[in-house]
C-alpha positions, 0 to 999 in steps of 0.5 A: 962202787959196790954193784950190790947197791943201787947206783943212785944211792952210791952217787948220793952217798959220795956227794954227801961225803964230799959235802961234809955231811956229819948227821943223817936224819931219816924215817926208815924207808925202803926207797932210801934203804941202801943209802941209809945203810951206806951212811950207817957204815960210815963212822964219820956220819951219825945216823938218826932214825926218826918217828916222823919227818918234822923231827928231822928239821929240829934235829938238823937245826940243832946239829947246825948250831953245834957245828955239824952239817946234816941232811934229811932223807925222806919220801915225798909222802913225808913232805906234808909232815914237815910243813909247820916245822919249815917255818922254823927254817924260814924264820931262823935262816939256818940251812936245811938240806933235804933229799926227797925220793919221789912217789906218786909219779911215773909208774906209781901203783899205790894211790895213797902216794899220788896226792903228796907226790904230785903236790910236794914241789909246790908245797915245799916252794910255798913254805920257802924251800928252794926246790931242785929236781934230778931226773937222771943218774948222771945228775945226782952227784952234781945235784946233791953238791949244788943243793948242799952248797946252796943250803950251807952257804946261803943258810936256806932250806933246799930240797932235792927231789929225786924222780921216781923214774930214776929210782924206780916205781915200787909195786903195790897190789 
């Protein structure tokens, strides 16, 4: 693995490749920057920059209908933007894999990130999303693999929440 990239991004990227992810939807984000760059560099992955996270739900529904597996990358602050669109997933029973980097947890210094960071898991679960957590680097690849399998085999929405302690807290002054 390329040591210039944070190791957690590489583990997720490798697991996405193994899960045959062909479309990656994301809102540009410094936390996912390295993972997004890895996906951009992969000719087998189509990356789509979104203006807001809920667009990714509809985009990935279309990708699935077209025969392509996809993933939505977002920060926990974007979870609130998806609430209404998650009813589409629940009602139509198509798979949705989300990888959510958490904010508002361990070491957070930006007060704007705390409310949704604290509520993200409960909000997703209330919307019918199966929520899984990853707290350690060693659990990233198996966590992504398990979440992808559950999403694509059971036609369910699954969110893998990646702990802020694992990815590191951003500084906000």
